[in-house]
LOMI-816556 format. One record per residue (C-alpha): residue number from 1; residue in three letters; x, y, z. Coordinates in nm, 2 decimals, always signed. Each point is the difference from the previous one (the first is absolute). Layout:
N
<r num="NUM" residu="ALA" c1="X" c2="Y" c3="Z"/>
...
This chain:
255
<r num="1" residu="MET" c1="+11.74" c2="+12.68" c3="+11.85"/>
<r num="2" residu="LEU" c1="-0.14" c2="+0.06" c3="-0.35"/>
<r num="3" residu="GLN" c1="-0.23" c2="+0.30" c3="-0.04"/>
<r num="4" residu="THR" c1="-0.34" c2="-0.06" c3="-0.14"/>
<r num="5" residu="THR" c1="+0.10" c2="+0.14" c3="-0.34"/>
<r num="6" residu="ASP" c1="+0.31" c2="-0.21" c3="+0.00"/>
<r num="7" residu="ARG" c1="-0.20" c2="-0.32" c3="+0.07"/>
<r num="8" residu="GLY" c1="-0.25" c2="+0.10" c3="-0.28"/>
<r num="9" residu="ARG" c1="+0.29" c2="+0.05" c3="-0.24"/>
<r num="10" residu="LEU" c1="+0.16" c2="-0.33" c3="+0.10"/>
<r num="11" residu="GLY" c1="-0.33" c2="-0.18" c3="-0.04"/>
<r num="12" residu="ARG" c1="-0.05" c2="+0.14" c3="-0.35"/>
<r num="13" residu="THR" c1="+0.35" c2="-0.09" c3="-0.09"/>
<r num="14" residu="LEU" c1="-0.04" c2="-0.36" c3="+0.12"/>
<r num="15" residu="MET" c1="-0.33" c2="-0.03" c3="-0.19"/>
<r num="16" residu="THR" c1="+0.16" c2="+0.13" c3="-0.32"/>
<r num="17" residu="ALA" c1="+0.29" c2="-0.25" c3="+0.04"/>
<r num="18" residu="TYR" c1="-0.26" c2="-0.28" c3="+0.06"/>
<r num="19" residu="GLY" c1="-0.20" c2="+0.10" c3="-0.32"/>
<r num="20" residu="ALA" c1="+0.32" c2="+0.02" c3="-0.21"/>
<r num="21" residu="ALA" c1="+0.12" c2="-0.34" c3="+0.13"/>
<r num="22" residu="ALA" c1="-0.34" c2="-0.16" c3="-0.07"/>
<r num="23" residu="TYR" c1="+0.00" c2="+0.14" c3="-0.35"/>
<r num="24" residu="ALA" c1="+0.36" c2="-0.12" c3="-0.07"/>
<r num="25" residu="VAL" c1="-0.09" c2="-0.35" c3="+0.13"/>
<r num="26" residu="PHE" c1="-0.32" c2="-0.01" c3="-0.21"/>
<r num="27" residu="PHE" c1="+0.19" c2="+0.11" c3="-0.32"/>
<r num="28" residu="ALA" c1="+0.27" c2="-0.26" c3="+0.04"/>
<r num="29" residu="VAL" c1="-0.26" c2="-0.28" c3="+0.06"/>
<r num="30" residu="PHE" c1="-0.21" c2="+0.12" c3="-0.29"/>
<r num="31" residu="LEU" c1="+0.30" c2="-0.01" c3="-0.24"/>
<r num="32" residu="TYR" c1="+0.08" c2="-0.35" c3="+0.13"/>
<r num="33" residu="SER" c1="-0.36" c2="-0.11" c3="-0.06"/>
<r num="34" residu="ILE" c1="+0.03" c2="+0.10" c3="-0.37"/>
<r num="35" residu="GLY" c1="+0.30" c2="-0.24" c3="-0.04"/>
<r num="36" residu="TRP" c1="-0.18" c2="-0.26" c3="+0.21"/>
<r num="37" residu="VAL" c1="-0.31" c2="-0.01" c3="-0.22"/>
<r num="38" residu="GLU" c1="+0.19" c2="+0.04" c3="-0.33"/>
<r num="39" residu="GLY" c1="+0.25" c2="-0.27" c3="+0.10"/>
<r num="40" residu="LEU" c1="+0.30" c2="+0.23" c3="-0.07"/>
<r num="41" residu="VAL" c1="+0.30" c2="+0.13" c3="+0.18"/>
<r num="42" residu="VAL" c1="-0.09" c2="-0.07" c3="+0.36"/>
<r num="43" residu="PRO" c1="+0.15" c2="-0.30" c3="+0.18"/>
<r num="44" residu="ARG" c1="-0.34" c2="-0.17" c3="+0.06"/>
<r num="45" residu="THR" c1="-0.30" c2="+0.03" c3="-0.22"/>
<r num="46" residu="ILE" c1="-0.37" c2="-0.12" c3="+0.01"/>
<r num="47" residu="ASP" c1="+0.11" c2="-0.33" c3="-0.16"/>
<r num="48" residu="GLU" c1="+0.31" c2="-0.06" c3="+0.21"/>
<r num="49" residu="GLY" c1="+0.04" c2="-0.15" c3="+0.35"/>
<r num="50" residu="PRO" c1="-0.05" c2="-0.32" c3="+0.20"/>
<r num="51" residu="GLN" c1="-0.24" c2="-0.24" c3="-0.16"/>
<r num="52" residu="THR" c1="-0.30" c2="-0.12" c3="+0.21"/>
<r num="53" residu="PRO" c1="-0.31" c2="-0.21" c3="-0.08"/>
<r num="54" residu="ILE" c1="-0.24" c2="+0.19" c3="-0.23"/>
<r num="55" residu="VAL" c1="-0.28" c2="+0.00" c3="+0.26"/>
<r num="56" residu="VAL" c1="+0.23" c2="+0.14" c3="+0.27"/>
<r num="57" residu="ALA" c1="+0.14" c2="+0.27" c3="-0.24"/>
<r num="58" residu="VAL" c1="-0.35" c2="+0.11" c3="-0.11"/>
<r num="59" residu="MET" c1="-0.13" c2="+0.02" c3="+0.36"/>
<r num="60" residu="VAL" c1="+0.31" c2="+0.19" c3="+0.12"/>
<r num="61" residu="ASN" c1="-0.01" c2="+0.24" c3="-0.29"/>
<r num="62" residu="LEU" c1="-0.37" c2="+0.07" c3="+0.04"/>
<r num="63" residu="ALA" c1="+0.06" c2="+0.08" c3="+0.37"/>
<r num="64" residu="LEU" c1="+0.28" c2="+0.24" c3="-0.09"/>
<r num="65" residu="LEU" c1="-0.21" c2="+0.18" c3="-0.25"/>
<r num="66" residu="SER" c1="-0.29" c2="+0.02" c3="+0.25"/>
<r num="67" residu="VAL" c1="+0.23" c2="+0.17" c3="+0.25"/>
<r num="68" residu="PHE" c1="+0.09" c2="+0.26" c3="-0.26"/>
<r num="69" residu="ALA" c1="-0.36" c2="+0.05" c3="-0.11"/>
<r num="70" residu="VAL" c1="-0.14" c2="+0.03" c3="+0.35"/>
<r num="71" residu="GLN" c1="+0.28" c2="+0.24" c3="+0.10"/>
<r num="72" residu="HIS" c1="-0.07" c2="+0.22" c3="-0.30"/>
<r num="73" residu="SER" c1="-0.37" c2="-0.01" c3="+0.02"/>
<r num="74" residu="VAL" c1="-0.04" c2="+0.06" c3="+0.37"/>
<r num="75" residu="MET" c1="+0.27" c2="+0.27" c3="+0.05"/>
<r num="76" residu="ALA" c1="-0.13" c2="+0.20" c3="-0.30"/>
<r num="77" residu="ARG" c1="-0.35" c2="+0.03" c3="+0.13"/>
<r num="78" residu="PRO" c1="-0.11" c2="+0.34" c3="+0.15"/>
<r num="79" residu="TRP" c1="-0.15" c2="-0.17" c3="+0.31"/>
<r num="80" residu="PHE" c1="+0.34" c2="-0.16" c3="+0.08"/>
<r num="81" residu="LYS" c1="+0.19" c2="+0.32" c3="-0.06"/>
<r num="82" residu="ASP" c1="-0.23" c2="+0.18" c3="+0.24"/>
<r num="83" residu="ARG" c1="+0.09" c2="-0.25" c3="+0.27"/>
<r num="84" residu="TRP" c1="+0.36" c2="-0.05" c3="-0.10"/>
<r num="85" residu="THR" c1="+0.09" c2="+0.37" c3="+0.03"/>
<r num="86" residu="ARG" c1="-0.10" c2="-0.01" c3="+0.36"/>
<r num="87" residu="ILE" c1="+0.32" c2="-0.21" c3="+0.05"/>
<r num="88" residu="VAL" c1="+0.22" c2="+0.11" c3="-0.30"/>
<r num="89" residu="PRO" c1="+0.06" c2="+0.37" c3="-0.05"/>
<r num="90" residu="GLN" c1="-0.20" c2="+0.12" c3="-0.31"/>
<r num="91" residu="PRO" c1="+0.31" c2="+0.13" c3="-0.19"/>
<r num="92" residu="ILE" c1="+0.15" c2="-0.36" c3="-0.01"/>
<r num="93" residu="GLU" c1="-0.33" c2="-0.19" c3="-0.04"/>
<r num="94" residu="ARG" c1="+0.07" c2="-0.04" c3="-0.38"/>
<r num="95" residu="SER" c1="+0.36" c2="-0.09" c3="+0.05"/>
<r num="96" residu="THR" c1="-0.10" c2="-0.27" c3="+0.25"/>
<r num="97" residu="PHE" c1="-0.25" c2="-0.14" c3="-0.25"/>
<r num="98" residu="VAL" c1="+0.28" c2="+0.00" c3="-0.26"/>
<r num="99" residu="LEU" c1="+0.24" c2="-0.18" c3="+0.24"/>
<r num="100" residu="PHE" c1="-0.26" c2="-0.27" c3="+0.09"/>
<r num="101" residu="ALA" c1="-0.08" c2="-0.05" c3="-0.37"/>
<r num="102" residu="THR" c1="+0.36" c2="-0.03" c3="-0.08"/>
<r num="103" residu="ALA" c1="+0.05" c2="-0.25" c3="+0.27"/>
<r num="104" residu="ALA" c1="-0.29" c2="-0.21" c3="-0.12"/>
<r num="105" residu="LEU" c1="+0.14" c2="+0.01" c3="-0.36"/>
<r num="106" residu="ALA" c1="+0.34" c2="-0.10" c3="+0.12"/>
<r num="107" residu="LEU" c1="-0.15" c2="-0.29" c3="+0.20"/>
<r num="108" residu="VAL" c1="-0.18" c2="-0.12" c3="-0.31"/>
<r num="109" residu="MET" c1="+0.33" c2="-0.01" c3="-0.20"/>
<r num="110" residu="TRP" c1="+0.20" c2="-0.14" c3="+0.28"/>
<r num="111" residu="GLN" c1="-0.23" c2="-0.29" c3="+0.09"/>
<r num="112" residu="TRP" c1="-0.15" c2="-0.07" c3="-0.35"/>
<r num="113" residu="HIS" c1="+0.00" c2="-0.36" c3="-0.09"/>
<r num="114" residu="PRO" c1="+0.08" c2="-0.03" c3="-0.38"/>
<r num="115" residu="LEU" c1="-0.21" c2="-0.20" c3="-0.24"/>
<r num="116" residu="PRO" c1="+0.23" c2="+0.01" c3="-0.30"/>
<r num="117" residu="GLN" c1="-0.20" c2="-0.23" c3="-0.23"/>
<r num="118" residu="GLU" c1="-0.04" c2="+0.18" c3="-0.33"/>
<r num="119" residu="ILE" c1="-0.34" c2="+0.09" c3="-0.14"/>
<r num="120" residu="TRP" c1="+0.16" c2="+0.18" c3="-0.30"/>
<r num="121" residu="ASP" c1="+0.35" c2="+0.11" c3="-0.10"/>
<r num="122" residu="VAL" c1="+0.06" c2="+0.22" c3="-0.29"/>
<r num="123" residu="ASP" c1="+0.33" c2="-0.09" c3="-0.16"/>
<r num="124" residu="ALA" c1="+0.00" c2="+0.22" c3="-0.31"/>
<r num="125" residu="THR" c1="+0.24" c2="+0.28" c3="+0.09"/>
<r num="126" residu="PRO" c1="-0.18" c2="+0.29" c3="-0.17"/>
<r num="127" residu="VAL" c1="-0.34" c2="-0.09" c3="+0.16"/>
<r num="128" residu="ARG" c1="+0.16" c2="-0.06" c3="+0.33"/>
<r num="129" residu="VAL" c1="+0.17" c2="+0.34" c3="-0.01"/>
<r num="130" residu="VAL" c1="-0.34" c2="+0.16" c3="-0.09"/>
<r num="131" residu="LEU" c1="-0.17" c2="-0.17" c3="+0.29"/>
<r num="132" residu="TYR" c1="+0.26" c2="+0.11" c3="+0.25"/>
<r num="133" residu="ALA" c1="-0.03" c2="+0.36" c3="-0.14"/>
<r num="134" residu="VAL" c1="-0.38" c2="-0.01" c3="+0.05"/>
<r num="135" residu="SER" c1="+0.04" c2="-0.14" c3="+0.35"/>
<r num="136" residu="PHE" c1="+0.25" c2="+0.27" c3="+0.09"/>
<r num="137" residu="ALA" c1="-0.23" c2="+0.26" c3="-0.15"/>
<r num="138" residu="GLY" c1="-0.25" c2="-0.12" c3="+0.26"/>
<r num="139" residu="TRP" c1="+0.24" c2="+0.07" c3="+0.28"/>
<r num="140" residu="GLY" c1="+0.07" c2="+0.34" c3="-0.16"/>
<r num="141" residu="LEU" c1="-0.37" c2="+0.07" c3="-0.01"/>
<r num="142" residu="VAL" c1="-0.01" c2="-0.07" c3="+0.38"/>
<r num="143" residu="LEU" c1="+0.27" c2="+0.25" c3="+0.07"/>
<r num="144" residu="ALA" c1="-0.14" c2="+0.26" c3="-0.24"/>
<r num="145" residu="SER" c1="-0.34" c2="-0.03" c3="+0.16"/>
<r num="146" residu="THR" c1="+0.14" c2="+0.08" c3="+0.34"/>
<r num="147" residu="PHE" c1="+0.18" c2="+0.31" c3="-0.13"/>
<r num="148" residu="ALA" c1="-0.31" c2="+0.11" c3="-0.19"/>
<r num="149" residu="ILE" c1="-0.19" c2="+0.04" c3="+0.33"/>
<r num="150" residu="ASP" c1="+0.26" c2="+0.06" c3="+0.27"/>
<r num="151" residu="HIS" c1="+0.27" c2="-0.26" c3="+0.04"/>
<r num="152" residu="PHE" c1="+0.15" c2="+0.14" c3="+0.31"/>
<r num="153" residu="ASP" c1="-0.34" c2="+0.05" c3="+0.17"/>
<r num="154" residu="LEU" c1="-0.10" c2="-0.36" c3="-0.09"/>
<r num="155" residu="PHE" c1="+0.31" c2="-0.13" c3="+0.17"/>
<r num="156" residu="GLY" c1="+0.00" c2="+0.22" c3="+0.30"/>
<r num="157" residu="LEU" c1="+0.29" c2="+0.24" c3="-0.07"/>
<r num="158" residu="ARG" c1="-0.21" c2="+0.31" c3="-0.06"/>
<r num="159" residu="GLN" c1="-0.17" c2="-0.04" c3="+0.33"/>
<r num="160" residu="VAL" c1="+0.31" c2="-0.01" c3="+0.21"/>
<r num="161" residu="LEU" c1="+0.17" c2="+0.28" c3="-0.20"/>
<r num="162" residu="ARG" c1="-0.30" c2="+0.23" c3="+0.05"/>
<r num="163" residu="ASN" c1="+0.00" c2="-0.09" c3="+0.37"/>
<r num="164" residu="PHE" c1="+0.37" c2="+0.07" c3="+0.02"/>
<r num="165" residu="ALA" c1="-0.07" c2="+0.34" c3="-0.15"/>
<r num="166" residu="GLY" c1="-0.27" c2="+0.07" c3="+0.25"/>
<r num="167" residu="LYS" c1="-0.27" c2="-0.01" c3="-0.26"/>
<r num="168" residu="PRO" c1="-0.35" c2="-0.16" c3="+0.04"/>
<r num="169" residu="PRO" c1="-0.09" c2="-0.32" c3="-0.19"/>
<r num="170" residu="ALA" c1="-0.07" c2="+0.08" c3="-0.36"/>
<r num="171" residu="GLU" c1="-0.37" c2="+0.02" c3="-0.10"/>
<r num="172" residu="VAL" c1="-0.13" c2="-0.30" c3="-0.19"/>
<r num="173" residu="VAL" c1="-0.08" c2="+0.11" c3="-0.35"/>
<r num="174" residu="PHE" c1="-0.18" c2="-0.19" c3="-0.28"/>
<r num="175" residu="ARG" c1="+0.21" c2="+0.01" c3="-0.32"/>
<r num="176" residu="THR" c1="+0.00" c2="-0.21" c3="-0.32"/>
<r num="177" residu="PRO" c1="+0.34" c2="+0.07" c3="-0.16"/>
<r num="178" residu="MET" c1="+0.14" c2="-0.17" c3="-0.30"/>
<r num="179" residu="LEU" c1="-0.05" c2="-0.38" c3="+0.01"/>
<r num="180" residu="TYR" c1="-0.30" c2="+0.04" c3="+0.24"/>
<r num="181" residu="ARG" c1="-0.20" c2="+0.15" c3="-0.29"/>
<r num="182" residu="VAL" c1="+0.04" c2="-0.33" c3="-0.19"/>
<r num="183" residu="VAL" c1="-0.08" c2="-0.25" c3="+0.28"/>
<r num="184" residu="ARG" c1="-0.08" c2="+0.06" c3="+0.36"/>
<r num="185" residu="HIS" c1="+0.27" c2="-0.24" c3="+0.13"/>
<r num="186" residu="PRO" c1="+0.30" c2="+0.01" c3="-0.22"/>
<r num="187" residu="LEU" c1="+0.22" c2="-0.12" c3="+0.29"/>
<r num="188" residu="TYR" c1="-0.19" c2="-0.32" c3="+0.03"/>
<r num="189" residu="LEU" c1="-0.01" c2="-0.04" c3="-0.38"/>
<r num="190" residu="GLY" c1="+0.38" c2="+0.02" c3="+0.00"/>
<r num="191" residu="PHE" c1="+0.03" c2="-0.28" c3="+0.26"/>
<r num="192" residu="LEU" c1="-0.24" c2="-0.22" c3="-0.20"/>
<r num="193" residu="ILE" c1="+0.21" c2="+0.05" c3="-0.32"/>
<r num="194" residu="ALA" c1="+0.33" c2="-0.06" c3="+0.19"/>
<r num="195" residu="PHE" c1="-0.14" c2="-0.32" c3="+0.16"/>
<r num="196" residu="TRP" c1="-0.17" c2="-0.16" c3="-0.30"/>
<r num="197" residu="VAL" c1="+0.23" c2="+0.09" c3="-0.29"/>
<r num="198" residu="ALA" c1="+0.26" c2="-0.26" c3="+0.07"/>
<r num="199" residu="PRO" c1="+0.24" c2="-0.17" c3="-0.25"/>
<r num="200" residu="THR" c1="+0.00" c2="-0.30" c3="+0.24"/>
<r num="201" residu="MET" c1="-0.31" c2="-0.08" c3="+0.20"/>
<r num="202" residu="SER" c1="+0.05" c2="-0.25" c3="+0.27"/>
<r num="203" residu="VAL" c1="-0.26" c2="-0.15" c3="+0.23"/>
<r num="204" residu="GLY" c1="+0.13" c2="+0.22" c3="+0.28"/>
<r num="205" residu="HIS" c1="-0.01" c2="+0.31" c3="-0.21"/>
<r num="206" residu="LEU" c1="-0.35" c2="-0.08" c3="-0.11"/>
<r num="207" residu="LEU" c1="-0.11" c2="-0.05" c3="+0.36"/>
<r num="208" residu="PHE" c1="+0.16" c2="+0.34" c3="+0.09"/>
<r num="209" residu="ALA" c1="-0.16" c2="+0.18" c3="-0.29"/>
<r num="210" residu="ALA" c1="-0.34" c2="-0.15" c3="+0.05"/>
<r num="211" residu="VAL" c1="-0.02" c2="+0.06" c3="+0.37"/>
<r num="212" residu="THR" c1="+0.13" c2="+0.36" c3="-0.02"/>
<r num="213" residu="THR" c1="-0.24" c2="+0.07" c3="-0.29"/>
<r num="214" residu="GLY" c1="-0.29" c2="-0.12" c3="+0.22"/>
<r num="215" residu="TYR" c1="+0.13" c2="+0.22" c3="+0.28"/>
<r num="216" residu="ILE" c1="+0.02" c2="+0.30" c3="-0.23"/>
<r num="217" residu="LEU" c1="-0.36" c2="-0.04" c3="-0.12"/>
<r num="218" residu="VAL" c1="-0.12" c2="-0.03" c3="+0.36"/>
<r num="219" residu="ALA" c1="+0.22" c2="+0.29" c3="+0.12"/>
<r num="220" residu="LEU" c1="-0.14" c2="+0.22" c3="-0.27"/>
<r num="221" residu="ARG" c1="-0.35" c2="-0.03" c3="+0.14"/>
<r num="222" residu="PHE" c1="+0.11" c2="+0.11" c3="+0.34"/>
<r num="223" residu="GLU" c1="+0.22" c2="+0.28" c3="-0.13"/>
<r num="224" residu="GLU" c1="-0.28" c2="+0.14" c3="-0.22"/>
<r num="225" residu="HIS" c1="-0.25" c2="-0.02" c3="+0.28"/>
<r num="226" residu="ASP" c1="+0.24" c2="+0.21" c3="+0.21"/>
<r num="227" residu="LEU" c1="+0.06" c2="+0.25" c3="-0.28"/>
<r num="228" residu="THR" c1="-0.37" c2="+0.04" c3="-0.05"/>
<r num="229" residu="ASP" c1="-0.05" c2="+0.07" c3="+0.37"/>
<r num="230" residu="THR" c1="+0.27" c2="+0.26" c3="-0.02"/>
<r num="231" residu="PHE" c1="-0.08" c2="+0.18" c3="-0.33"/>
<r num="232" residu="GLY" c1="-0.36" c2="-0.09" c3="-0.05"/>
<r num="233" residu="ASP" c1="-0.16" c2="+0.09" c3="-0.33"/>
<r num="234" residu="ARG" c1="+0.32" c2="+0.12" c3="-0.15"/>
<r num="235" residu="TYR" c1="+0.15" c2="-0.35" c3="+0.02"/>
<r num="236" residu="ARG" c1="-0.33" c2="-0.16" c3="-0.12"/>
<r num="237" residu="ASP" c1="+0.01" c2="+0.22" c3="-0.30"/>
<r num="238" residu="TYR" c1="+0.37" c2="-0.09" c3="-0.06"/>
<r num="239" residu="SER" c1="-0.09" c2="-0.37" c3="+0.03"/>
<r num="240" residu="ALA" c1="-0.28" c2="+0.04" c3="-0.25"/>
<r num="241" residu="ARG" c1="+0.24" c2="+0.16" c3="-0.26"/>
<r num="242" residu="VAL" c1="+0.32" c2="-0.20" c3="+0.05"/>
<r num="243" residu="PRO" c1="+0.03" c2="-0.38" c3="+0.00"/>
<r num="244" residu="ARG" c1="+0.15" c2="-0.18" c3="+0.30"/>
<r num="245" residu="LEU" c1="+0.29" c2="-0.19" c3="-0.16"/>
<r num="246" residu="VAL" c1="-0.05" c2="-0.06" c3="-0.37"/>
<r num="247" residu="PRO" c1="+0.04" c2="+0.31" c3="-0.22"/>
<r num="248" residu="ARG" c1="-0.27" c2="+0.08" c3="-0.25"/>
<r num="249" residu="PRO" c1="+0.01" c2="+0.26" c3="-0.28"/>
<r num="250" residu="ARG" c1="-0.10" c2="+0.35" c3="+0.11"/>
<r num="251" residu="ALA" c1="-0.07" c2="-0.13" c3="+0.35"/>
<r num="252" residu="ALA" c1="+0.13" c2="+0.29" c3="+0.19"/>
<r num="253" residu="SER" c1="-0.03" c2="+0.37" c3="-0.02"/>
<r num="254" residu="ARG" c1="+0.21" c2="+0.28" c3="+0.16"/>
<r num="255" residu="THR" c1="-0.09" c2="+0.08" c3="+0.36"/>
């Protein structure tokens, strides 16, 4: 029989493996999603797939995006986490959130019904290249924003590694590094740039961009409410100094 210390070590090892696997799956799906949105490289993109009547396609796509939005919004709330960690061990709570979010994103891309009718299509090669460059810069901003705070904490790896080392969960600290001194939510800004700056904008792409933009604007309200509850006047002062999404001259000061 395993000794108590051996069982504890095995449990920490399994949770670390689980967190690493969840991260690997997320990163693979995230990279695929870039190609899916941009219409490049991957075998099936946002404008490719079986054709269905427009009404059916719109309804199905709205349902898929709703699944993603509900999963993200509910599982990210503190009240849900408090209840969820009675079932899921705290060290893998974030990894489990990441895994569910990845599954929801994969479902959207797998079951998406394309609406390839073009709204605009930029043919001029130099302009098209510039638009792709700006869109990819948006994806770059997304990744840079995660590393500016704590990429590995955001996606659950830090938690399982600290648990494996026998360390307590890291203290939640309010910081405003780099990009977060320009806008409060550079990660969301990156997504908006990536989704809207498109050399070719189809009806399906427009639907995706519009619905995800609406979700982002709603999610920001919930997120900022939670941050205010956690950090109080410090976050209120930060909000007063730094714009939410659109940079303005001399908007932020060093914290």
